[in-house]
VOSEMAR-516717 format. One record per atom (N, C-alpha, C): residue number from 1; x, y, z; residue in one letter; atom name. Coordinates in steps of 0.001 Angstrom, whole numbers, padded with zeros to 6 digits, always signed. Each point is the difference from the previous one (the first is absolute). Layout:
N
pos | X | Y | Z | code | site
NUM | X | Y | Z | A | CA
...
//
This chain:
162
pos | X | Y | Z | code | site
1 | +076106 | +057606 | +109742 | M | N
1 | +000175 | +001225 | -000486 | M | CA
1 | -001501 | +000668 | -000404 | M | C
2 | -001062 | +000574 | +000404 | K | N
2 | -001397 | -000068 | -001133 | K | CA
2 | +000278 | +001554 | -000759 | K | C
3 | +000082 | -000627 | -001390 | T | N
3 | +000339 | +000704 | -000944 | T | CA
3 | -001273 | +000430 | -001036 | T | C
4 | +000213 | +001216 | -000226 | L | N
4 | -001198 | +000765 | -000859 | L | CA
4 | +000803 | +000481 | -001045 | L | C
5 | -000480 | -000514 | -001273 | I | N
5 | +000512 | +000817 | -001531 | I | CA
5 | -000624 | +001074 | -000177 | I | C
6 | -000164 | +000688 | -000265 | A | N
6 | -000745 | +001388 | -000543 | A | CA
6 | +000437 | +000447 | -001558 | A | C
7 | -000750 | -000029 | -000797 | Y | N
7 | +000348 | +000130 | -001183 | Y | CA
7 | -000390 | +000480 | -001100 | Y | C
8 | +000379 | +000975 | -000958 | Y | N
8 | -001013 | +000376 | -001086 | Y | CA
8 | +000630 | -000542 | -001452 | Y | C
9 | -000890 | -000458 | -000447 | S | N
9 | +000426 | -000172 | -001178 | S | CA
9 | -000817 | +000007 | -001690 | S | C
10 | +000923 | +000965 | -001060 | L | N
10 | -001381 | +000178 | -000619 | L | CA
10 | +000662 | -000974 | -001639 | L | C
11 | +000931 | -000519 | -000086 | T | N
11 | -000174 | -000692 | -000807 | T | CA
11 | +000278 | -002007 | -000254 | T | C
12 | +000186 | -000197 | +001637 | G | N
12 | +000072 | -001270 | +000559 | G | CA
12 | +001028 | -000237 | +000575 | G | C
13 | +000834 | +000501 | -000286 | H | N
13 | +001840 | -000341 | +000001 | H | CA
13 | +000165 | +000181 | +001837 | H | C
14 | -000402 | +001117 | +000655 | T | N
14 | -000159 | -000007 | +001132 | T | CA
14 | -000751 | -000934 | +000480 | T | C
15 | -000971 | -000250 | -000420 | Q | N
15 | -000931 | -000833 | +000722 | Q | CA
15 | +000415 | -001938 | +000000 | Q | C
16 | +000790 | +000223 | -000874 | Q | N
16 | +001029 | -001540 | -000303 | Q | CA
16 | +000718 | -000156 | +001260 | Q | C
17 | +001126 | +001202 | +000007 | L | N
17 | +001106 | -000094 | +000749 | L | CA
17 | -000628 | +000026 | +001436 | L | C
18 | -000911 | +000563 | +000646 | A | N
18 | -000954 | -000114 | +001192 | A | CA
18 | -000476 | -001244 | +000298 | A | C
19 | -000778 | -000638 | -001418 | D | N
19 | -000195 | -000951 | +000580 | D | CA
19 | +000927 | -001158 | +000321 | D | C
20 | +001245 | -000068 | -000827 | E | N
20 | +000809 | -000823 | +000539 | E | CA
20 | +000909 | -000177 | +001485 | E | C
21 | +000019 | +001147 | +000415 | V | N
21 | +000289 | +000565 | +000948 | V | CA
21 | -000782 | -000512 | +001536 | V | C
22 | -001390 | +000523 | -001176 | A | N
22 | -000499 | -000589 | +001278 | A | CA
22 | -000530 | -001432 | +000458 | A | C
23 | +000247 | -000688 | -001045 | A | N
23 | -000052 | -001837 | +000437 | A | CA
23 | +000830 | -000275 | +000580 | A | C
24 | +001265 | +000641 | -000060 | L | N
24 | +001248 | -000443 | +000624 | L | CA
24 | +000085 | +000248 | +001588 | L | C
25 | -000881 | +001443 | +000241 | L | N
25 | -000100 | +000498 | +001098 | L | CA
25 | -001216 | -000566 | +000814 | L | C
26 | -000821 | -000467 | -000631 | N | N
26 | -001496 | -000560 | +000351 | N | CA
26 | -000156 | +001885 | +000514 | N | C
27 | -000058 | +000649 | -000506 | A | N
27 | -000307 | +001607 | +000336 | A | CA
27 | -001478 | +000199 | -000490 | A | C
28 | -000817 | +000857 | +000526 | D | N
28 | -001017 | +000643 | -000474 | D | CA
28 | -000022 | +000811 | -000896 | D | C
29 | -000982 | +000267 | -000778 | V | N
29 | +000237 | +000808 | -001314 | V | CA
29 | -000544 | +001371 | -000283 | V | C
30 | +000256 | +001317 | +000024 | E | N
30 | -001236 | +001118 | -000491 | E | CA
30 | +000438 | +000736 | -000834 | E | C
31 | -001139 | -000208 | -000986 | V | N
31 | +000107 | +000501 | -001024 | V | CA
31 | -000665 | +001242 | -000209 | V | C
32 | +001349 | +001178 | -000124 | L | N
32 | -000527 | +001370 | +000402 | L | CA
32 | -000925 | +000441 | -001664 | L | C
33 | -001140 | +000231 | +000115 | E | N
33 | -000930 | +000729 | -001021 | E | CA
33 | +000123 | +001230 | -000365 | E | C
34 | +000316 | +001066 | -000735 | S | N
34 | +000141 | +001113 | -000343 | S | CA
34 | -001778 | +000051 | -000664 | S | C
35 | -000186 | +001269 | +000443 | S | N
35 | -001669 | +000696 | -000398 | S | CA
35 | +000204 | +000010 | -001393 | S | C
36 | +001166 | -000006 | -000720 | I | N
36 | +000042 | +000097 | -001459 | I | CA
36 | -000006 | -001420 | -000738 | I | C
37 | -000801 | +000248 | -000773 | K | N
37 | -000240 | -001396 | -000852 | K | CA
37 | +001581 | -000663 | -001058 | K | C
38 | -000216 | -001306 | -000254 | R | N
38 | +001365 | -000128 | -000860 | R | CA
38 | -000454 | -000347 | -000828 | R | C
39 | +001166 | -000022 | -000705 | G | N
39 | +000025 | +000061 | -001772 | G | CA
39 | +000823 | +001047 | -000582 | G | C
40 | -000047 | +000473 | -001252 | F | N
40 | +001015 | +000751 | -000414 | F | CA
40 | -000566 | +001631 | +000540 | F | C
41 | -001230 | +000354 | -000117 | F | N
41 | -000507 | +001140 | +000740 | F | CA
41 | +000887 | -000182 | +001222 | F | C
42 | -000704 | -000550 | +001022 | G | N
42 | +000230 | -000351 | +001697 | G | CA
42 | +001639 | +000332 | -000317 | G | C
43 | +001124 | -000705 | -000790 | Y | N
43 | +001300 | +000413 | -000029 | Y | CA
43 | +000383 | +001317 | -000034 | Y | C
44 | -000643 | +001006 | -001459 | V | N
44 | -000058 | +001021 | +000416 | V | CA
44 | +000267 | +001182 | +000369 | V | C
45 | -001707 | -000533 | +001180 | R | N
45 | -000377 | +000685 | +000772 | R | CA
45 | +000793 | +000217 | +001456 | R | C
46 | +000678 | -001330 | +000399 | L | N
46 | +001418 | -000425 | +000465 | L | CA
46 | +000897 | +001174 | -000070 | L | C
47 | +000199 | -000690 | -001225 | A | N
47 | +001418 | +001234 | -000695 | A | CA
47 | +000125 | +001634 | +000710 | A | C
48 | -001073 | +000392 | -000955 | F | N
48 | -000502 | +001280 | +000057 | F | CA
48 | -000395 | +000498 | +001786 | F | C
49 | -000315 | -000794 | +000684 | D | N
49 | -000167 | +000255 | +001201 | D | CA
49 | +001347 | -000156 | +000373 | D | C
50 | +000624 | -000405 | +000029 | M | N
50 | +001835 | -000453 | +000591 | M | CA
50 | +000507 | +001275 | -000308 | M | C
51 | +000035 | +000192 | -001251 | L | N
51 | +000909 | +001426 | -000313 | L | CA
51 | -000760 | +001360 | +000435 | L | C
52 | -001324 | -000082 | +000537 | R | N
52 | -000326 | +001315 | +000511 | R | CA
52 | +000112 | -000518 | +001612 | R | C
53 | +000421 | -000945 | +000430 | K | N
53 | +000194 | -000397 | +001620 | K | CA
53 | -001080 | -000039 | +000746 | K | C
54 | -001173 | -000343 | -000849 | K | N
54 | -001209 | -000251 | +000697 | K | CA
54 | -000002 | -001575 | +000278 | K | C
55 | -000278 | +000066 | +001048 | E | N
55 | -000259 | -001620 | +000438 | E | CA
55 | -000975 | -000829 | +000044 | E | C
56 | -000300 | -001239 | -000653 | P | N
56 | -001270 | -000432 | +000194 | P | CA
56 | -000843 | -000557 | +000966 | P | C
57 | -001287 | +000265 | +000335 | T | N
57 | -000853 | -001114 | +000900 | T | CA
57 | -000304 | -001627 | +000017 | T | C
58 | +000294 | +000019 | +001034 | L | N
58 | +000614 | -001747 | +000439 | L | CA
58 | -001672 | -000583 | +000310 | L | C
59 | -000463 | -001270 | -000239 | R | N
59 | -001297 | -000310 | +000090 | R | CA
59 | -000014 | -000788 | +001520 | R | C
60 | -000690 | -000014 | +000797 | P | N
60 | +000663 | -000334 | +001264 | P | CA
60 | +000653 | -001247 | +000192 | P | C
61 | +000741 | -000120 | +001330 | I | N
61 | +000683 | -001493 | -000300 | I | CA
61 | -000999 | -001122 | +001117 | I | C
62 | +000575 | -001567 | -000607 | V | N
62 | -000279 | -000632 | +000983 | V | CA
62 | +000474 | -000304 | +001046 | V | C
63 | +001302 | +000010 | -000079 | H | N
63 | +000987 | -000806 | +001144 | H | CA
63 | +000547 | +001525 | +000400 | H | C
64 | +000052 | -000399 | +001950 | E | N
64 | +000815 | +001574 | +000323 | E | CA
64 | +001240 | -000272 | +000283 | E | C
65 | +000992 | +000944 | -000295 | P | N
65 | +001452 | -000396 | -000118 | P | CA
65 | +000844 | -000267 | +001252 | P | C
66 | -001208 | +000466 | +001042 | G | N
66 | +000941 | +000225 | +001445 | G | CA
66 | -000351 | -000917 | +000745 | G | C
67 | -000442 | -001018 | -000674 | E | N
67 | -000527 | -001721 | +000301 | E | CA
67 | +001276 | -000964 | -000437 | E | C
68 | +000631 | +001007 | -001080 | Y | N
68 | +001698 | -001235 | -000492 | Y | CA
68 | +001184 | +000481 | +000920 | Y | C
69 | +000839 | -001406 | +000107 | D | N
69 | +001216 | +000319 | +000046 | D | CA
69 | +000939 | +000879 | -000930 | D | C
70 | -000769 | -000609 | -001060 | M | N
70 | +000950 | +000457 | -001363 | M | CA
70 | -000994 | +001010 | -000925 | M | C
71 | -000113 | +001106 | -000665 | V | N
71 | -000580 | +000083 | -001141 | V | CA
71 | +001154 | +000151 | -001508 | V | C
72 | -000517 | -000793 | -000624 | I | N
72 | +001221 | +000002 | -001460 | I | CA
72 | -000908 | +001076 | -001008 | I | C
73 | +000253 | +001017 | -000449 | L | N
73 | -000310 | +001046 | -000979 | L | CA
73 | +000708 | -000255 | -001583 | L | C
74 | -001330 | -000643 | -000281 | A | N
74 | +000832 | +000272 | -001577 | A | CA
74 | -001023 | +001035 | -001198 | A | C
75 | +000567 | -000397 | -001095 | G | N
75 | -000210 | +000969 | -001017 | G | CA
75 | +000813 | +000251 | -000576 | G | C
76 | -000548 | +000499 | -001849 | P | N
76 | +000847 | +000483 | -000654 | P | CA
76 | +000703 | +001297 | +000177 | P | C
77 | +000889 | +000149 | -000891 | I | N
77 | +001207 | +000722 | +000381 | I | CA
77 | -000440 | +001044 | -001250 | I | C
78 | -000697 | +001138 | +000504 | W | N
78 | -000129 | +001111 | -001705 | W | CA
78 | +001137 | +001128 | +000659 | W | C
79 | +000560 | +000414 | -001277 | S | N
79 | +000810 | +001099 | +000205 | S | CA
79 | +000835 | +000014 | +001137 | S | C
80 | +000551 | -001136 | +000442 | G | N
80 | +001255 | +000483 | +001003 | G | CA
80 | -000926 | -000502 | +001491 | G | C
81 | -000980 | +000335 | +000570 | R | N
81 | -000916 | -000582 | +000467 | R | CA
81 | -000847 | -001097 | +000315 | R | C
82 | -000412 | -000295 | +000995 | M | N
82 | -001162 | -000783 | +000201 | M | CA
82 | -001048 | +000437 | -000522 | M | C
83 | -000832 | -000909 | -000213 | C | N
83 | -001314 | +001072 | -000789 | C | CA
83 | -001025 | +000149 | +001488 | C | C
84 | -000565 | +000798 | -000639 | S | N
84 | -000699 | +000997 | +000675 | S | CA
84 | -000781 | -000751 | +001134 | S | C
85 | -001116 | -000854 | -000641 | P | N
85 | -000921 | -001007 | +001365 | P | CA
85 | +000470 | -000110 | +000774 | P | C
86 | +001536 | -001180 | -000015 | T | N
86 | +000763 | -000498 | +001271 | T | CA
86 | +000623 | +001215 | +000242 | T | C
87 | +000512 | +000864 | -000265 | R | N
87 | +000390 | +001212 | +000542 | R | CA
87 | -000874 | +000708 | +000982 | R | C
88 | -001217 | +000387 | -000660 | V | N
88 | -001093 | +000393 | +001147 | V | CA
88 | -000423 | -000825 | +001183 | V | C
89 | -000355 | -001700 | -000375 | Y | N
89 | +000166 | -000964 | +001115 | Y | CA
89 | +000971 | +000584 | +001450 | Y | C
90 | +000997 | -000033 | -001005 | A | N
90 | +001037 | +000000 | +001422 | A | CA
90 | +000008 | +000951 | +000844 | A | C
91 | -000134 | +001603 | -000984 | M | N
91 | -000091 | +000862 | +000709 | M | CA
91 | -000822 | +000071 | +001039 | M | C
92 | -001076 | -000339 | -000641 | Q | N
92 | -001744 | -000459 | +001069 | Q | CA
92 | +000316 | -000765 | +000865 | Q | C
93 | +000549 | -000887 | +000064 | H | N
93 | +000382 | -001660 | +001025 | H | CA
93 | +001130 | +000353 | +000810 | H | C
94 | +001053 | +000720 | -000143 | N | N
94 | +000965 | -000498 | +000137 | N | CA
94 | +000650 | +000322 | +001407 | N | C
95 | -000683 | +000695 | +001158 | E | N
95 | -000035 | -000438 | +001510 | E | CA
95 | -000778 | -000866 | +000192 | E | C
96 | -000197 | -001021 | -000650 | Q | N
96 | -000452 | -001467 | +000359 | Q | CA
96 | +000762 | -001021 | -000245 | Q | C
97 | +000900 | +000765 | -000876 | F | N
97 | +000852 | -001556 | -000149 | F | CA
97 | +001223 | -000280 | +000953 | F | C
98 | +000005 | -001199 | +000153 | T | N
98 | +000828 | -000239 | +000821 | T | CA
98 | +001363 | -000312 | -000566 | T | C
99 | +000108 | -000683 | -001467 | K | N
99 | +001555 | +000119 | -000936 | K | CA
99 | -000799 | -000131 | -001273 | K | C
100 | +001180 | +000381 | -000151 | T | N
100 | -000697 | +000370 | -002091 | T | CA
100 | +001220 | -000607 | -001020 | T | C
101 | -000246 | -000801 | -000961 | A | N
101 | +000542 | -000281 | -001536 | A | CA
101 | -000651 | +000238 | -001000 | A | C
102 | +000694 | +000146 | -000959 | L | N
102 | -000484 | +000290 | -001393 | L | CA
102 | +000010 | -000379 | -001024 | L | C
103 | -000389 | -000499 | -000972 | L | N
103 | -000291 | -000744 | -001205 | L | CA
103 | -000838 | +000565 | -001031 | L | C
104 | +001526 | +000577 | -000899 | C | N
104 | -000011 | +000615 | -000980 | C | CA
104 | -000242 | -000694 | -001542 | C | C
105 | -000969 | +000660 | -000933 | T | N
105 | +000542 | -000705 | -001268 | T | CA
105 | +000388 | +001171 | -000831 | T | C
106 | +000013 | -000024 | -001384 | S | N
106 | +000658 | +000914 | -001197 | S | CA
106 | +000202 | -000507 | -000779 | S | C
107 | +000328 | +001045 | -001329 | R | N
107 | -000352 | -000496 | -001072 | R | CA
107 | +001614 | -000089 | -000695 | R | C
108 | +000732 | +001071 | +001295 | S | N
108 | +001362 | +000254 | -000206 | S | CA
108 | +000606 | -001136 | +000368 | S | C
109 | +001278 | -000660 | -000371 | G | N
109 | +000478 | -000848 | +000846 | G | CA
109 | +001820 | +000781 | +000475 | G | C
110 | -000298 | +000760 | +000276 | L | N
110 | +001059 | +001151 | +000817 | L | CA
110 | +000009 | -000791 | +001345 | L | C
111 | +001194 | -000279 | +000467 | P | N
111 | +000150 | -000593 | +001447 | P | CA
111 | -000251 | +001334 | +000890 | P | C
112 | +000119 | +001205 | -000335 | S | N
112 | -000102 | +000988 | +001145 | S | CA
112 | -002312 | +000619 | +000260 | S | C
113 | -000370 | -000756 | -000490 | Y | N
113 | -001562 | -000178 | -000316 | Y | CA
113 | -000609 | -000235 | +001364 | Y | C
114 | +000371 | -000878 | +001085 | A | N
114 | -000353 | -000564 | +001269 | A | CA
114 | +000419 | +000852 | +001099 | A | C
115 | +001768 | +001023 | -000503 | E | N
115 | +000206 | +000680 | +001350 | E | CA
115 | -000596 | +001129 | -000434 | E | C
116 | -000252 | +000541 | -001017 | Q | N
116 | -000888 | +001061 | -000291 | Q | CA
116 | -001702 | +000426 | +000701 | Q | C
117 | -000513 | -001672 | -000677 | C | N
117 | -001067 | -000083 | +000980 | C | CA
117 | +000017 | +000418 | +001669 | C | C
118 | +000798 | -000877 | +000015 | A | N
118 | +000565 | -000093 | +001737 | A | CA
118 | +000520 | +001290 | +000743 | A | C
119 | +000570 | +000817 | -000959 | T | N
119 | -000175 | +001726 | +000310 | T | CA
119 | -000715 | +000549 | +000164 | T | C
120 | -000942 | -000222 | -001150 | A | N
120 | -000823 | +000970 | -000054 | A | CA
120 | -001256 | -000494 | +001043 | A | C
121 | -000503 | -001051 | +000203 | M | N
121 | -000417 | -000519 | +001247 | M | CA
121 | +000167 | +000593 | +001147 | M | C
122 | +001157 | -000096 | +000441 | I | N
122 | +000484 | +000373 | +001019 | I | CA
122 | -000435 | +001673 | +000445 | I | C
123 | +000293 | +000815 | -001243 | E | N
123 | -000149 | +001550 | +000258 | E | CA
123 | -001589 | -000206 | -000174 | E | C
124 | -000946 | -000497 | -000576 | A | N
124 | -000844 | -000020 | -000193 | A | CA
124 | -001565 | -000155 | +000961 | A | C
125 | +000862 | -000832 | +000431 | A | N
125 | -000602 | -000666 | +001224 | A | CA
125 | +000483 | -000542 | +001529 | A | C
126 | +000984 | +000460 | +000206 | G | N
126 | +000690 | -000492 | +000885 | G | CA
126 | +000433 | -001402 | +000729 | G | C
127 | +000210 | -000665 | -001193 | I | N
127 | +000072 | -001589 | +000510 | I | CA
127 | +001282 | -000158 | -000009 | I | C
128 | +000339 | -000978 | +000173 | H | N
128 | +001577 | -000961 | +000100 | H | CA
128 | -000362 | -000975 | -000176 | H | C
129 | +000259 | -000687 | -001407 | P | N
129 | +000211 | -001602 | -000163 | P | CA
129 | +000658 | -000607 | +000149 | P | C
130 | -000439 | -001184 | +000788 | V | N
130 | +001054 | -001016 | +000598 | V | CA
130 | +000422 | -000669 | -001513 | V | C
131 | -000638 | -000137 | -001274 | A | N
131 | +000419 | -000416 | -001106 | A | CA
131 | -000664 | +000445 | -001000 | A | C
132 | +000910 | -000001 | -000909 | T | N
132 | -000659 | +000465 | -001857 | T | CA
132 | +000252 | -001123 | -000889 | T | C
133 | -001021 | -000327 | -000989 | L | N
133 | +000509 | -000761 | -000743 | L | CA
133 | -000941 | +001116 | -001480 | L | C
134 | +001060 | +000149 | -000876 | G | N
134 | -000845 | +000474 | -001407 | G | CA
134 | +000143 | -000751 | -000842 | G | C
135 | -000430 | -000357 | -000972 | L | N
135 | -000099 | -000953 | -001570 | L | CA
135 | -000583 | +000859 | -001175 | L | C
136 | +000316 | -000008 | -000706 | S | N
136 | -000361 | +000112 | -001418 | S | CA
136 | -000700 | -000829 | -000498 | S | C
137 | -001238 | +000706 | -001036 | M | N
137 | -000577 | -000893 | -000884 | M | CA
137 | +000536 | -001561 | -000409 | M | C
138 | +001482 | +000830 | -000193 | K | N
138 | +000330 | -001493 | -000922 | K | CA
138 | +000527 | -000718 | +001108 | K | C
139 | +000377 | +000438 | +001047 | Q | N
139 | +000568 | -001508 | +001165 | Q | CA
139 | -000815 | -000239 | +000337 | Q | C
140 | -001432 | +000221 | -000274 | L | N
140 | -001542 | -000615 | +000780 | L | CA
140 | -000188 | -001074 | -000992 | L | C
141 | +000498 | +000275 | -001608 | E | N
141 | -000138 | -001063 | -000603 | E | CA
141 | +000448 | -001405 | -000084 | E | C
142 | +001317 | +000044 | +000416 | V | N
142 | +000858 | -000929 | +000537 | V | CA
142 | +000022 | -000636 | +001043 | V | C
143 | +000954 | -000986 | +000594 | D | N
143 | +000288 | -000050 | +001122 | D | CA
143 | +000521 | +000722 | +001088 | D | C
144 | -000790 | +000346 | +000930 | H | N
144 | +000209 | +001144 | +000656 | H | CA
144 | +000003 | -000685 | +001914 | H | C
145 | -000342 | -001142 | +000285 | S | N
145 | -000235 | -000349 | +000641 | S | CA
145 | +001414 | +000332 | +001409 | S | C
146 | +001466 | -000144 | -000835 | E | N
146 | +000708 | +000015 | +001283 | E | CA
146 | +000026 | +001893 | +000711 | E | C
147 | -000224 | +000401 | -000955 | A | N
147 | -000247 | +001482 | +000011 | A | CA
147 | -001425 | +000187 | +001475 | A | C
148 | -000710 | -000471 | -000258 | I | N
148 | -001512 | -000529 | +001099 | I | CA
148 | +000737 | -000352 | +001347 | I | C
149 | +000560 | -000973 | -000453 | A | N
149 | +000780 | -000647 | +001577 | A | CA
149 | +000627 | +000305 | +000632 | A | C
150 | +001341 | +001135 | -000715 | Q | N
150 | +000859 | +001059 | +000590 | Q | CA
150 | -001378 | +000922 | +001052 | Q | C
151 | -000662 | +000201 | -000741 | F | N
151 | -000440 | +001301 | +000887 | F | CA
151 | -001568 | -000787 | +001000 | F | C
152 | -000166 | -000897 | -000287 | V | N
152 | -000628 | -000666 | +001120 | V | CA
152 | +000938 | -000537 | +001127 | V | C
153 | +001263 | -000240 | -000380 | A | N
153 | +000874 | -000569 | +000991 | A | CA
153 | +000470 | +001245 | +000888 | A | C
154 | +000051 | +001184 | -000474 | A | N
154 | +000486 | +001684 | +000393 | A | CA
154 | -001285 | +000279 | +001117 | A | C
155 | -001557 | -000627 | -000250 | L | N
155 | -000945 | +000594 | +000536 | L | CA
155 | +000430 | -001132 | +001048 | L | C
156 | -000033 | -001138 | +000220 | T | N
156 | +000141 | -001265 | +000953 | T | CA
156 | +001204 | +000245 | +000960 | T | C
157 | +001100 | +000600 | -000644 | D | N
157 | +001053 | -000042 | +000193 | D | CA
157 | -000048 | +001495 | +001215 | D | C
158 | -000181 | +000724 | -000373 | D | N
158 | -000457 | +001733 | +000729 | D | CA
158 | -001265 | -000463 | +001168 | D | C
159 | -000963 | -001223 | +000036 | E | N
159 | -001071 | -000466 | +001022 | E | CA
159 | +000989 | -000535 | +001015 | E | C
160 | +000922 | -000839 | -000623 | A | N
160 | +000784 | -000947 | +001307 | A | CA
160 | +001018 | +001092 | +000583 | A | C
161 | +000804 | +000970 | -000500 | H | N
161 | +000730 | +000932 | +000682 | H | CA
161 | -000886 | +000913 | +000750 | H | C
162 | -001561 | +000340 | -000150 | A | N
162 | -000411 | +000874 | +000894 | A | CA
162 | +000030 | +000192 | +001299 | A | C
//
């Protein structure tokens, strides 16, 4: 299964998770870059834009999502929604996706965050992920290999049943 992981990471937590999954799946990686600079002021600008419902402009992509069997969308959850750069990417390219999955990171350890993320992405981009994994920053700091293994198994099980 040819897989692409498209992610946005502001603090590096989502990048860590995306890199771990990419290594297991031998996936290509698309780093989503916003026109807004990183750092404190960039974070404030993204938060302000999110409140105003203004979507960021993304820099050009390297990988065409239509060339992949699976696109895994990854990003942090901001206020119960997938971060705006990942959400914009999904809305721009959703017609090219064959199958999708979601990776979410969050500050909150509430178990409902991954489900909130999936619901918001279904509503925003019209995608229906075959698997979702949400991890908090605290979960990323400890051994989370079992959670990743279950996520990867769900992807490969879905491929076997397709």
